[in-house]
C-alpha positions in Angstrom: -2.8 4.2 16.6 -0.9 3.0 13.9 -2.0 3.1 10.4 -3.8 0.5 8.7 -5.0 2.2 5.2 -4.2 1.7 1.8 -6.4 4.5 0.4 -9.9 5.6 1.7 -11.1 2.5 3.4 -13.5 1.1 5.8 -12.8 -0.2 8.9 -9.4 0.2 9.2 -6.0 2.3 8.9 -2.8 2.1 6.0 0.0 4.8 5.9 1.8 6.2 3.2 5.2 4.4 2.3 5.2 0.8 3.9 2.3 -0.4 5.0 1.8 -1.4 8.3 -0.5 -3.8 10.5 -2.2 -3.2 13.4 1.0 -2.4 15.5 2.2 -0.5 12.0 5.5 -2.2 12.4 5.2 -5.1 9.5 4.4 -5.5 6.7 0.9 -7.5 5.1 1.4 -10.6 4.4 0.9 -10.4 1.1 3.1 -7.5 0.8 5.7 -9.4 2.4 6.2 -12.1 0.0 5.9 -10.6 -2.8 9.3 -8.1 -1.2 10.7 -11.6 -1.0 10.3 -12.9 -4.3 11.5 -9.1 -6.1 14.5 -9.4 -3.9 15.0 -13.2 -4.8 14.3 -12.3 -8.1 17.1 -9.8 -8.2 19.1 -11.4 -6.2 18.9 -14.2 -8.8 19.3 -11.1 -11.4 22.6 -10.4 -10.1 24.4 -13.6 -10.0 23.1 -14.1 -13.2 24.8 -11.0 -14.7 28.3 -11.7 -13.1 28.1 -15.6 -14.0 27.2 -14.3 -17.5 29.8 -11.9 -17.7 32.2 -14.0 -16.3 31.8 -16.6 -18.7 31.2 -14.3 -21.3 34.6 -12.4 -20.3 36.5 -15.7 -20.4 35.4 -17.3 -23.5 35.9 -14.0 -25.5 39.5 -13.3 -24.2 40.3 -16.5 -25.1 39.2 -15.9 -28.7 41.1 -12.5 -28.3 38.0 -10.4 -28.2 39.1 -7.7 -25.7 36.2 -5.0 -26.6 33.6 -7.7 -25.8 35.4 -8.4 -22.7 35.3 -5.0 -21.2 31.4 -5.3 -22.0 31.4 -8.3 -19.5 33.1 -6.4 -17.2 30.5 -4.1 -17.1 27.8 -6.5 -16.9 29.5 -8.1 -13.2 30.4 -4.6 -11.9 26.4 -4.4 -12.6 25.5 -7.5 -10.9 28.1 -6.6 -8.0 26.1 -3.3 -7.6 23.0 -4.6 -7.8 23.4 -7.3 -5.5 24.5 -4.7 -2.9 21.7 -2.6 -3.1 19.5 -5.6 -2.9 20.6 -6.7 0.1 20.1 -3.1 1.4 16.9 -3.0 0.7 17.0 -0.6 -2.1 14.9 -2.5 -4.2 13.5 0.2 -7.1 17.3 1.1 -7.7 18.6 -2.4 -7.5 15.8 -3.1 -10.2 16.7 0.0 -12.1 19.9 -0.5 -12.0 19.7 -4.6 -13.1 17.1 -4.2 -15.9 18.9 -0.9 -17.7 22.4 -2.9 -17.5 20.6 -5.6 -19.4 18.2 -3.6 -21.9 21.6 -1.4 -22.9 24.2 -4.7 -23.0 21.4 -7.3 -25.0 20.6 -4.4 -27.9 24.3 -3.7 -28.3 24.9 -6.8 -28.5 22.3 -7.3 -30.7 23.3 -4.4 -33.4 27.0 -4.9 -33.0 27.8 -8.5 -32.0 24.8 -10.6 -32.7 24.4 -10.0 -36.5 21.5 -12.8 -38.1 22.7 -15.1 -41.0 20.6 -17.1 -43.3 22.5 -19.8 -41.3 21.8 -19.1 -37.7 19.5 -16.7 -36.5 19.8 -13.8 -34.0 19.0 -15.0 -30.4 20.1 -12.7 -28.3 16.8 -10.5 -28.4 14.8 -13.3 -26.7 15.8 -12.6 -23.6 14.0 -8.7 -24.3 11.1 -10.7 -23.5 11.1 -12.9 -19.7 12.8 -9.6 -18.8 9.5 -7.4 -19.9 7.3 -9.6 -18.4 10.3 -9.6 -15.2 10.0 -5.7 -15.1 6.3 -5.7 -15.0 6.7 -7.9 -12.2 9.4 -6.0 -10.2 8.1 -2.7 -10.5 4.8 -3.9 -9.0 3.5 -1.2 -6.9 5.8 1.8 -7.8 4.3 4.8 -9.6 2.4 3.3 -12.9 4.4 5.6 -15.5 7.6 3.0 -14.3 6.0 -0.1 -14.0 4.0 -0.1 -17.5 6.7 1.8 -19.3 10.0 0.0 -18.3 8.3 -3.1 -19.0 7.0 -1.6 -22.5 10.2 -0.2 -23.5 11.6 -4.3 -23.2 8.4 -5.1 -25.7 9.2 -3.3 -27.8 12.6 -3.7 -28.5 11.8 -7.5 -28.7 9.2 -6.6 -31.6 11.8 -4.1 -33.4 14.9 -6.9 -32.9 12.7 -10.0 -33.6 10.9 -8.5 -37.0 14.1 -7.2 -38.5 17.2 -8.6 -39.3 19.4 -5.6 -40.0 22.2 -4.6 -37.2 25.6 -2.4 -37.6 28.1 -3.9 -40.1 31.4 -4.2 -37.8 34.5 -6.0 -37.3 33.2 -7.0 -34.1 30.4 -9.0 -35.1 30.5 -12.5 -34.4 31.0 -15.2 -37.0 28.8 -18.0 -37.4 30.6 -20.6 -35.9 31.1 -19.0 -32.7 27.3 -18.0 -33.1 25.7 -21.5 -33.5 26.3 -23.0 -29.6 25.7 -19.3 -28.6 22.4 -19.6 -30.2 21.5 -22.6 -27.5 23.0 -20.7 -24.7 20.6 -18.3 -24.8 17.5 -19.5 -25.7 18.0 -21.9 -22.8 18.6 -19.1 -20.6 16.0 -17.2 -21.8 13.0 -20.0 -21.6 14.7 -20.8 -18.2 14.4 -16.8 -17.0 10.8 -16.9 -18.6 9.9 -19.8 -16.7 11.0 -18.3 -13.5 8.9 -15.3 -13.9 5.7 -16.7 -14.7 6.3 -18.8 -11.7 6.4 -16.0 -9.7 3.3 -14.6 -10.9 1.4 -17.8 -10.7 1.9 -18.1 -6.9 1.0 -14.3 -6.4 -2.5 -14.9 -9.1 -3.0 -17.7 -7.0 -2.3 -16.5 -3.4 -5.2 -13.5 -4.5 -7.2 -15.4 -6.1 -7.4 -18.3 -2.7 -7.4 -15.2 -0.2 -10.4 -13.5 -2.7 -12.2 -17.0 -2.2 -12.1 -17.2 1.6 -12.9 -13.5 1.6 -16.0 -13.8 -0.1 -16.8 -16.7 2.3 -16.0 -14.8 5.6 -18.6 -12.1 4.6 -21.1 -14.6 4.1 -20.5 -16.6 7.2 -20.2 -13.6 9.4 -16.2 -14.3 10.2 -15.7 -10.7 10.7 -16.0 -9.0 14.3 -15.0 -5.6 14.8 -12.8 -4.2 17.6 -12.8 -0.6 19.3 -9.9 1.7 20.0 -10.8 4.5 22.5 -10.4 8.1 21.9 -9.1 10.3 24.7 -9.2 13.8 26.0 -7.4 16.1 27.2 -8.5 14.9 31.0 -7.8 11.3 30.3 -11.7 10.8 30.2 -12.9 8.4 26.8 -15.0 10.2 24.8 -15.7 7.8 21.5 -14.0 5.1 20.2 -13.2 4.3 16.2 -14.3 0.7 15.0 -12.2 -1.5 13.1 -12.8 -4.9 11.8 -11.4 -7.6 12.1 -11.1 -10.8 10.5 -10.2 -14.2 12.0 -10.1 -17.0 9.5 -10.9 -20.9 10.8 -7.3 -22.0 9.3 -5.2 -18.9 9.7 -6.7 -17.3 12.5 -6.1 -13.2 12.0 -6.1 -12.0 8.8 -4.7 -8.5 8.4 -7.0 -5.6 7.5 -3.8 -4.8 5.8 -4.1 -7.6 3.8 -8.0 -8.4 2.9 -9.0 -4.3 2.9 -7.0 -3.4 -0.5 -8.2 -6.4 -2.0 -12.1 -6.0 -0.4 -11.6 -2.5 -2.6 -10.4 -4.0 -5.5 -13.1 -6.9 -5.8 -15.6 -4.5 -4.9 -16.7 -6.6 -1.8 -15.8 -3.4 0.4 -19.4 -2.5 -0.4 -20.7 -5.4 1.4 -18.1 -5.4 4.1 -18.9 -1.6 5.0 -22.2 -2.3 4.7 -22.6 -4.5 7.5 -19.2 -2.4 9.6 -21.8 0.6 9.3 -25.0 -1.9 10.8 -22.7 -3.4 13.3 -20.8 -0.3 14.5 -25.2 1.8 14.9 -26.0 -1.7 16.5 -23.1 -1.3 19.2 -24.1 2.2 19.6 -27.9 1.4 20.7 -26.3 -1.7 22.9 -23.9 0.8 24.7 -27.2 3.0 25.9 -28.1 0.9 27.8 -24.5 1.8 30.4 -24.1 4.5 31.8 -20.4 4.9 30.7 -20.9 4.3 27.5 -24.3 5.6 26.7 -22.9 9.2 25.5 -19.6 7.7 23.5 -19.7 8.6 19.8 -18.2 6.0 17.1 -16.5 6.6 14.1 -16.7 4.6 11.2 -14.5 4.8 8.4 -16.3 4.7 5.1 -14.6 3.3 1.6 -14.3 5.8 -1.3 -16.1 3.3 -3.0 -19.1 3.5 -1.5 -19.1 6.9 -1.0 -19.5 7.1 -4.5 -22.9 4.7 -4.2 -25.7 7.3 -5.6 -28.2 6.0 -2.8 -25.3 6.3 -0.1 -27.2 8.7 1.9 -30.4 6.6 1.9 -28.3 3.7 3.3 -26.9 5.1 6.3 -29.8 7.3 6.8 -31.7 3.9 6.7 -29.2 1.8 8.8 -29.3 4.3 11.2 -33.1 4.7 11.4 -33.6 0.9 11.5 -30.9 1.0 14.7 -32.9 3.9 16.3 -29.6 5.1 17.2 -29.0 8.8 17.6 -27.0 10.1 14.4 -25.2 12.6 16.4 -22.9 9.6 18.2 -21.8 8.9 14.2 -19.0 9.7 12.9 -18.1 9.0 9.5 -14.3 9.3 9.0 -13.3 10.4 5.1 -9.8 10.1 4.0 -8.3 13.3 2.4 -7.6 11.5 -0.9 -11.1 10.8 -1.6 -11.4 14.4 -2.3 -9.5 14.3 -5.5 -12.7 13.2 -7.9 -16.0 14.0 -7.8 -16.2 17.1 -4.6 -19.4 18.2 -5.4 -21.0 14.8 -4.5 -19.0 14.7 -1.9 -20.0 17.4 -0.2 -23.6 17.5 -1.5 -23.9 14.2 0.3 -22.1 15.2 3.6 -24.9 17.9 3.8 -27.1 15.6 3.3 -26.0 13.3 6.1 -25.4 16.6 8.3 -28.4 17.7 8.0 -30.2 14.4 10.1 -27.4 15.1 12.9 -24.5 12.5 11.6 -20.9 13.6 12.0 -17.8 13.7 9.5 -14.2 13.5 10.7 -11.2 14.2 8.2 -8.1 11.4 8.2 -5.1 11.5 7.0 -4.6 15.2 6.8 -2.2 16.8 4.8 -1.0 13.7 3.0 -3.7 13.9 0.3 -4.1 16.5 -2.5 -7.2 18.1 -0.9 -7.5 22.1 -1.9 -7.9 23.8 1.6 -10.6 26.0 -0.7 -12.8 22.3 -0.1 -11.9 22.4 3.5 -13.8 25.4 4.1 -16.6 23.8 2.3 -17.1 20.2 3.6 -19.7 20.0 6.9 -16.2 19.1 9.1 -17.0 17.9 12.8 -13.3 16.7 13.1 -9.6 17.3 11.5 -6.8 14.3 12.4 -3.6 15.0 13.0 -2.0 12.0 10.7 0.1 9.8 12.3 2.7 10.3 9.5 3.1 13.4 11.3 2.7 12.6 15.0 5.6 9.7 14.7 8.5 11.7 14.4 7.5 15.1 15.7 10.0 15.5 18.4 12.7 14.8 16.3 11.1 16.1 13.1 11.2 20.6 13.1 8.7 19.7 9.9 6.6 17.2 11.4 6.2 19.4 14.5 5.1 22.4 12.4 2.6 20.9 10.3 1.2 19.1 13.4 0.9 22.8 15.2 -0.4 24.0 12.1 -3.1 21.1 11.5 -3.9 22.0 15.2 -4.2 25.9 14.7 -6.3 25.4 11.3 -8.7 23.3 12.6 -9.3 25.8 15.4 -9.8 28.7 13.3 -12.4 26.4 11.1 -14.1 25.6 14.4 -13.5 22.0 14.1 -12.7 19.6 16.8 -9.4 17.9 16.3 -7.5 15.2 17.4 -4.6 13.2 17.1 -3.9 9.6 16.2 -1.0 7.4 16.3 -0.3 8.8 19.8 2.8 6.4 21.6 4.6 8.1 23.4 4.3 10.9 26.6 6.3 13.1 24.8 4.2 12.9 21.8 1.3 13.4 23.8 2.9 16.4 25.6 3.6 18.0 22.7 0.9 17.8 21.2 -1.2 18.8 24.6 1.1 22.2 24.6 0.2 23.4 20.7 -3.9 23.0 21.6 -4.6 19.6 20.5 -7.0 18.1 22.7 -8.5 14.9 21.9 -5.9 11.6 21.4 -5.9 8.1 20.3 -2.8 5.8 20.1 -1.3 2.8 21.9 -0.2 5.3 24.5 -3.7 4.7 25.8 -5.1 1.1 24.2 -5.0 -0.8 21.4 -8.0 -2.0 19.5 -10.1 -4.1 21.9 -12.5 -6.7 21.3 -16.6 -4.8 22.7 -15.8 -6.9 26.1 -12.5 -5.5 26.9 -13.3 -2.1 25.0 -16.6 -2.0 28.1 -14.1 -2.8 30.8 -11.9 -0.4 29.5 -14.1 2.8 29.3 -15.7 1.3 33.0 -12.0 1.4 34.3 -11.4 4.9 33.5 -15.0 6.1 34.6 -14.0 4.7 37.8 -10.8 5.8 38.6 -12.4 9.8 37.6 -15.0 9.1 39.2 -12.4 8.4 43.0 -10.6 11.8 41.6 
């Protein structure tokens, strides 16, 4: 199965790096829209560098200010390189080059050329304010220290230059007669830049607020359903499934899980959604009891880190299982490795309590997080999942193949069942089988299915094996 997880999430999975939807081939709509806005801003920024560099270059060339013309040449060159990087989708290098060039050039102009006087104030530093906001927007989604540090550097430089009138006296300082017109140009362009950045920010916030309101309504009105992706053993038998939440919006149609699950986690709505998923999963297990071919299936449910941290989580799960009447051993809770970064002792205690009542556990995303093997041997697990990040390229990447083989061996040595997810080709299936993995999940076998289609899929497999 292709990943749909952003951390520990309930009912969906998303991969590291680029976020994937159900088939792993597209980014979520919100992320795609933001990326398009970032690309547009970088393209506009690169165009701005080229146009401004050429404009001022011609102006200063006509006035014989050749050292300044050299600076304008740097602007033009940086703008062209930024344009090329942006067209190649290398957005982080493009953003850092654009912002770094502008920062150095603006500060240099403020200190060497645009020296304030009683008649004409300094104006070039006004660009630092919208550029700081732009940095905060463009670098969103990168490492926090990059995201915040770059923006804060711009704001700090703006405060320093706006609060002082000093500079470096040199022969290159521009006379007031030349700076008067430039002041108007600088102020108009800086205000226009700030307006564009605020407009993009407002568009992102408005889209998020609208989706959050729709998500709250969807939970109240029951717009969610569960789809089930089969899990297959080495004989081709269906041994279980993974429950995945799906949202059918009245106007927008199917909303990608990669779009609504991160928002649910950020807003706390994941608690209500997770509770609904668990109740629905247990109810479905009870319904499957009445069908011979599904009566022994184990259903895996992804658990949100936020939900697992609730003090009464164990009591909630046991209450849902008890009221539904489902045998606890047929429910399997999937945890992600990233959940083990914090509160490991509390997680282990809760797992042991649930395990004592028969509830099973699977560790998802293994090898992509930060957990220690010392913790792994203490976790009351039943299953390890080979992450699809390693399955995807294991036929072409020796490192991925080695990791997949190591996870299988580790799982067997710890007495754990091992399942590989994201299996899409016969070659991947054959390799995993050859290294001792005997359970699989992925598009090679089936995509996530509505319950009626899943029941038909299981019945068809049962009939086919009965004839063999």
